[in-house]
C-alpha positions as CSV (number, residue, x, y, z in Angstrom):
1,M,103.7,101.6,131.6
2,V,104.0,104.7,129.2
3,S,103.6,104.0,125.4
4,A,106.6,104.6,123.5
5,Y,104.4,106.3,121.1
6,A,102.9,108.7,123.8
7,E,105.1,112.1,123.2
8,L,104.0,111.5,119.2
9,E,100.6,110.9,119.8
10,G,100.1,113.6,122.3
11,R,101.1,116.3,120.1
12,M,98.6,115.0,117.3
13,R,96.0,114.7,119.7
14,D,96.7,118.7,120.5
15,R,96.6,119.4,116.7
16,L,93.0,117.6,116.9
17,G,91.0,119.1,119.7
18,G,91.3,116.1,121.8
19,R,90.6,113.6,119.5
20,E,92.1,110.4,120.6
21,C,95.3,109.4,118.5
22,L,97.1,106.2,117.7
23,Y,100.6,105.9,116.7
24,V,100.7,103.5,112.9
25,P,104.1,103.2,111.0
26,S,102.3,104.2,108.2
27,C,99.1,106.0,107.1
28,R,98.2,102.9,104.6
29,F,98.6,100.9,107.9
30,G,96.2,102.8,109.5
31,L,93.8,102.6,106.9
32,Y,93.6,99.1,106.8
33,L,93.0,98.9,110.3
34,A,89.9,101.4,110.1
35,L,88.6,99.2,107.4
36,R,89.0,96.2,109.0
37,H,87.0,97.6,112.5
38,W,84.2,99.3,110.9
39,C,83.5,98.0,107.5
40,E,82.3,94.0,107.3
41,P,83.9,92.0,104.7
42,G,82.1,92.2,101.2
43,G,81.5,96.0,101.8
44,R,81.4,98.7,99.1
45,V,83.4,101.9,100.2
46,L,83.4,105.1,98.0
47,M,86.3,106.8,97.3
48,S,88.4,108.7,94.8
49,P,89.5,107.7,91.9
50,V,92.2,110.2,91.8
51,N,94.4,108.5,94.6
52,D,97.4,106.3,95.0
53,D,97.0,102.8,93.8
54,V,98.4,101.5,97.3
55,I,95.2,102.7,98.6
56,F,93.2,101.1,96.3
57,F,95.1,97.6,97.3
58,V,94.3,98.4,100.6
59,V,90.8,98.6,100.4
60,L,90.8,95.5,98.5
61,A,93.1,93.4,101.3
62,A,90.5,94.8,103.8
63,G,88.3,92.7,101.9
64,L,86.1,95.4,100.4
65,R,84.7,96.7,97.3
66,P,86.0,100.0,95.8
67,V,83.0,102.2,94.2
68,Q,84.6,105.4,92.6
69,A,83.2,108.5,93.0
70,P,83.0,111.4,90.5
71,L,85.0,114.3,91.2
72,D,85.1,118.5,90.8
73,P,87.0,119.1,87.9
74,R,88.7,122.0,89.7
75,D,90.4,120.3,92.5
76,G,90.1,116.5,92.5
77,S,87.3,116.4,95.4
78,I,84.3,114.1,96.1
79,D,81.6,115.6,94.4
80,T,78.6,114.6,96.4
81,A,75.8,116.0,94.0
82,A,77.0,113.8,91.5
83,V,76.6,110.6,93.5
84,P,73.4,108.9,92.5
85,E,71.3,107.6,95.3
86,S,71.3,104.2,94.3
87,V,74.8,104.5,94.9
88,W,74.7,106.0,98.2
89,R,72.7,103.0,99.1
90,G,74.8,100.6,98.2
91,L,77.7,101.9,100.3
92,S,79.1,100.5,103.5
93,A,81.4,103.5,104.2
94,V,82.6,106.4,102.4
95,L,86.5,107.1,102.3
96,T,87.9,110.6,101.7
97,T,91.1,111.3,100.0
98,N,91.7,114.9,100.4
99,L,93.6,115.2,97.2
100,Y,96.9,116.8,98.1
101,G,95.3,118.8,101.0
102,N,92.6,119.8,99.4
103,P,89.4,119.1,101.4
104,D,86.7,117.0,100.4
105,P,83.3,117.7,101.7
106,A,83.5,116.1,105.4
107,P,80.4,118.2,106.3
108,E,78.3,117.1,103.7
109,L,79.7,113.9,103.5
110,R,79.1,113.6,107.0
111,A,75.4,114.2,106.6
112,H,75.3,111.4,104.0
113,C,76.7,108.9,106.0
114,D,74.6,109.5,108.7
115,R,71.5,109.4,106.7
116,L,72.6,106.1,106.0
117,G,74.2,105.1,109.2
118,I,77.6,104.2,107.8
119,P,81.0,105.4,108.6
120,L,82.9,107.8,107.4
121,I,87.0,107.5,107.3
122,E,89.2,110.1,106.4
123,D,92.6,109.7,104.7
124,A,94.1,113.1,105.6
125,A,97.8,111.7,104.4
126,H,98.0,114.8,102.5
127,A,95.9,117.4,104.7
128,I,97.7,117.3,108.2
129,G,97.1,121.1,108.0
130,S,93.9,121.2,106.2
131,T,90.4,123.0,107.6
132,V,87.1,122.4,106.4
133,G,83.9,123.8,107.8
134,G,86.0,125.6,110.4
135,R,87.5,122.1,111.6
136,P,90.6,120.5,111.0
137,V,90.5,117.9,108.5
138,G,90.2,114.5,110.0
139,T,87.9,115.6,112.9
140,Y,84.6,114.3,110.8
141,G,84.9,110.5,110.4
142,E,84.6,107.6,113.1
143,A,88.3,107.6,112.2
144,S,91.1,109.4,110.6
145,V,94.2,108.3,109.6
146,F,97.4,110.9,109.0
147,S,101.1,110.4,107.7
148,L,104.3,111.7,108.9
149,S,106.0,110.9,105.8
150,K,104.5,113.8,103.7
151,H,104.6,117.3,105.4
152,T,106.6,116.3,108.2
153,G,109.0,114.5,106.4
154,A,109.6,111.7,108.6
155,K,109.6,109.2,105.5
156,T,107.5,106.8,108.3
157,G,104.9,106.7,110.4
158,G,101.4,108.0,110.9
159,F,98.3,108.3,112.9
160,L,94.9,106.8,113.3
161,A,92.8,109.3,115.1
162,L,89.7,108.3,116.7
163,A,86.0,109.7,117.7
164,D,85.4,107.2,120.2
165,P,88.0,107.4,122.8
166,A,87.0,103.8,124.1
167,L,87.9,102.2,121.1
168,R,91.9,102.9,121.7
169,E,92.8,99.6,123.5
170,E,91.1,97.4,120.8
171,L,92.6,99.3,117.9
172,A,96.2,99.3,119.8
173,A,95.8,95.5,120.1
174,A,94.9,95.0,116.5
175,R,97.5,97.5,115.7
176,D,100.3,95.6,117.5
177,A,98.8,92.1,116.7
178,L,99.5,93.3,112.9
179,L,103.2,94.8,113.2
180,H,106.2,93.1,112.1
181,P,108.8,93.5,114.7
182,T,111.5,95.6,114.3
183,R,114.7,94.8,112.3
184,T,118.2,96.3,112.9
185,V,118.9,96.3,108.8
186,D,115.5,98.5,108.5
187,E,116.7,101.1,110.9
188,L,120.2,101.0,110.1
189,V,118.9,101.8,106.4
190,Y,116.1,104.5,107.5
191,L,118.8,106.0,109.8
192,A,121.1,106.2,107.0
193,R,118.7,107.5,104.0
194,P,118.8,111.4,104.8
195,Y,122.4,111.3,104.1
196,A,122.0,108.9,101.4
197,E,119.4,111.4,99.3
198,A,121.9,114.2,100.6
199,A,124.6,112.7,98.9
200,L,122.7,112.0,95.6
201,R,121.3,115.0,95.9
202,G,123.2,117.4,93.7
203,T,124.7,114.9,91.5
204,R,124.1,114.5,87.5
205,L,124.1,110.6,88.1
206,V,120.9,110.3,87.6
207,K,120.3,106.6,86.7
208,A,122.9,105.6,89.2
209,A,120.9,108.0,91.6
210,R,117.5,105.9,90.7
211,A,118.9,102.6,91.3
212,T,120.0,103.6,94.6
213,V,116.7,104.7,95.7
214,R,115.0,101.7,94.3
215,L,117.6,99.6,96.2
216,L,116.6,101.2,99.2
217,G,112.9,100.6,98.5
218,M,112.5,104.5,98.5
219,E,110.6,104.2,94.8
220,E,109.8,101.3,92.8
221,R,107.6,102.6,90.2
222,E,108.8,102.6,86.5
223,E,105.6,104.2,85.5
224,I,102.8,106.5,86.9
225,R,100.8,103.3,88.0
226,M,102.1,100.5,89.5
227,P,101.5,97.2,87.3
228,L,98.4,95.9,88.3
229,R,98.9,92.0,87.7
230,A,95.5,91.1,87.3
231,D,95.7,87.2,87.3
232,E,97.7,87.7,90.6
233,L,95.0,89.9,92.0
234,R,92.5,87.5,91.2
235,R,94.0,84.9,93.3
236,A,94.8,86.9,96.3
237,L,91.2,88.6,96.5
238,P,89.3,85.6,97.8
239,A,92.1,85.5,100.6
240,A,90.7,89.0,101.6
241,P,90.7,90.4,104.7
242,A,94.4,90.2,104.9
243,L,97.2,91.9,104.7
244,A,99.8,89.0,103.4
245,P,98.1,88.3,100.2
246,F,98.2,91.6,99.1
247,H,101.9,92.6,100.7
248,S,103.5,93.2,97.2
249,W,101.5,96.0,95.9
250,V,100.7,97.2,99.5
251,R,104.5,97.3,100.4
252,V,105.1,99.7,97.2
253,D,107.3,102.6,98.0
254,M,107.4,101.7,101.6
255,H,108.6,98.2,102.7
256,A,108.6,99.3,106.2
257,Y,104.8,99.9,106.2
258,R,103.9,97.6,109.1
259,L,107.2,97.4,110.7
260,R,107.5,98.0,114.6
261,P,109.4,101.4,114.9
262,G,113.0,101.4,116.6
263,P,113.6,104.3,119.0
264,G,116.2,106.1,116.5
265,R,113.0,106.2,114.0
266,L,110.8,107.6,116.6
267,R,113.1,110.2,118.1
268,R,113.7,111.5,114.3
269,T,110.0,111.6,113.5
270,T,109.3,113.4,117.0
271,R,111.7,116.3,115.9
272,K,110.1,116.3,112.7
273,L,106.6,116.6,114.3
274,A,108.0,119.6,116.3
275,R,109.0,121.5,113.5
276,L,105.2,121.3,111.3
277,D,103.9,124.5,112.1
278,D,107.1,126.2,110.5
279,V,106.4,123.8,107.5
280,L,102.7,124.3,107.2
281,A,103.4,128.3,107.1
282,A,105.6,127.4,104.4
283,H,103.4,125.5,102.2
284,R,100.3,127.8,103.2
285,A,102.7,130.8,101.6
286,G,103.5,128.9,98.2
287,T,99.8,127.9,97.9
288,A,98.5,131.2,97.6
289,R,101.2,132.3,95.2
290,L,100.6,129.1,93.0
291,R,96.8,129.2,93.2
292,A,96.8,133.0,92.2
293,S,98.7,132.1,89.1
294,E,97.2,131.7,85.6
295,Y,98.2,128.1,86.4
296,G,95.8,127.9,89.5
297,T,91.9,127.1,89.9
298,P,90.7,130.2,92.0
299,G,87.4,129.7,93.7
300,A,87.8,125.9,93.8
301,Q,88.2,126.2,97.5
302,D,86.1,128.9,99.7
303,G,88.0,130.0,103.0
304,P,91.5,130.4,104.5
305,E,94.2,129.4,102.1
306,Q,95.3,125.8,103.0
307,P,98.7,124.5,103.3
308,L,98.5,122.1,100.6
309,F,101.6,119.5,100.6
310,R,101.4,119.6,96.4
311,V,99.6,122.2,94.2
312,P,97.4,120.6,91.3
313,L,98.5,123.3,88.8
314,L,96.3,122.8,85.7
315,V,98.3,122.9,82.6
316,E,97.8,121.7,78.9
317,D,100.7,119.4,78.5
318,R,101.4,118.1,82.0
319,D,104.1,115.4,80.8
320,A,105.9,118.4,78.6
321,A,105.9,120.8,81.6
322,I,107.1,117.7,84.0
323,A,109.9,117.5,81.3
324,A,110.4,120.5,81.6
325,L,111.0,120.9,85.5
326,A,112.7,117.9,85.6
327,R,115.4,120.0,83.3
328,H,116.0,122.7,86.1
329,R,116.0,119.4,88.5
330,I,112.5,120.3,89.8
331,T,111.0,116.5,90.7
332,T,107.3,116.3,90.2
333,G,105.5,113.5,91.9
334,Y,102.2,112.2,93.5
335,V,100.1,112.1,89.7
336,Y,97.4,109.8,89.7
337,D,96.5,109.2,85.9
338,P,94.9,107.0,84.9
339,P,91.9,107.2,87.4
340,L,91.4,104.2,89.5
341,D,88.3,102.5,87.6
342,G,90.6,103.0,84.1
343,Y,93.5,101.3,85.6
344,A,91.6,98.7,87.6
345,G,88.5,98.0,85.3
346,E,85.2,96.7,86.0
347,E,86.4,93.4,87.5
348,F,88.2,95.1,90.5
349,T,86.1,98.5,90.9
350,D,83.0,100.0,90.5
351,P,83.1,102.7,87.8
352,S,82.4,106.2,88.8
353,P,78.9,107.4,87.5
354,A,80.1,110.5,85.5
355,P,83.9,109.8,84.9
356,E,84.7,112.7,82.7
357,A,85.6,115.0,85.3
358,A,88.3,112.8,87.0
359,A,89.9,111.9,83.8
360,R,90.1,115.6,82.6
361,F,92.0,116.4,86.3
362,A,94.3,113.2,85.9
363,R,95.5,114.4,82.4
364,H,96.0,118.3,83.2
365,A,96.9,118.4,87.1
366,L,100.4,119.0,87.8
367,P,101.7,118.2,91.2
368,V,104.1,120.9,92.6
369,D,105.4,121.4,95.7
370,P,104.4,125.1,97.3
371,R,107.8,125.8,98.9
372,R,109.6,125.7,95.3
373,A,106.6,128.0,93.9
374,D,108.7,131.0,92.4
375,E,111.3,128.4,90.6
376,V,108.1,126.2,89.3
377,L,106.4,129.2,88.0
378,G,109.7,130.4,86.1
379,V,110.0,127.5,84.4
380,L,106.7,127.1,83.4
381,R,106.4,130.9,82.2
382,A,110.1,130.3,80.4
383,T,109.1,127.6,78.6
384,G,105.5,129.0,77.3
385,T,103.3,126.2,79.5
386,R,100.0,127.1,78.6
387,P,97.3,126.5,81.4
388,A,94.2,124.0,80.8
389,R,91.0,126.3,81.3
390,L,88.2,124.4,82.7
391,S,85.8,126.2,81.1
392,E,86.8,125.1,77.7
393,A,86.1,121.7,79.0
394,P,82.7,119.6,78.1
395,G,80.4,120.5,81.1
396,G,82.8,123.0,82.2
397,A,83.2,124.2,85.9
398,R,80.4,123.7,88.6
């Protein structure tokens, strides 16, 4: 029997040079599958502290202890040289972030993981078109996860890519056992969402628009980070590994993260994925313009320009810049401040051994859509937004 996901999986397999791909309803769900398969409960996972808090809760739901990594302050990638050997020796796995599409140093991380005999798992949600070391992001780890909610704009779906194709049947069975059945109301909401967004876009009824968005489960955060709810989290931790006790955290901004997709959802997703190359070209061109500006970070990444999902411009007063862009109806999202060790505290995560760079990057990074590069630069320059100079920070750039 041909899988309902076969066409989508085939397209992604071709992009990754033949690596086996398994469709999943969301990147977060695929990550949970990978962590459960490759990591024994109680293990410690190195990850970036500048990351979506949903991913932090996925790691906890898998029964694992997050260990926050030091970062390169120029682009938020993991700084392998700043990870002490004592930290390396205590790890069960490494999880990359590839923040905004900027690749983590996968070849170096692969070498460390091989030396230690632990798995490398790549979160490529922002990096579906990025490359590192001459290879696509997502082709270095035992597993990698991709999102179809980002560059493709499908607002649903993703892939779990596997280095060992022999694991496909086992992981497909694990996926199917965890999926919730398709619900007609969720499919109808999903199919109506683009029309609702189009109707709200262009209106000035901001409060009504945001209320509608929240009602549809499209956005739930009042602040950058969701409330930690430490007492509830303490009660949930002994039940890990399991998704249900962590559902209220893992579902944030995507209530259908573990729903089996219906045919309408799959058809729309397939159409979106077919247009991905044009989208990547637009992201690549805008990234080049933004990185070349006074707010960019030349030299942070070597090699060809990446088609970043968001370009993290570095500005002195990020909140004022967000407000200035909002006045021109340019929305800024995907801000991850404070870093996860500051957000969750030592009770729930091992702090970074060198937290200053991550804190500075999180404080000054202004992630903007590269397809609106010229508009963004016009607003920032007109309002006198000052670039943040890493060379002026304690320690400077590497």
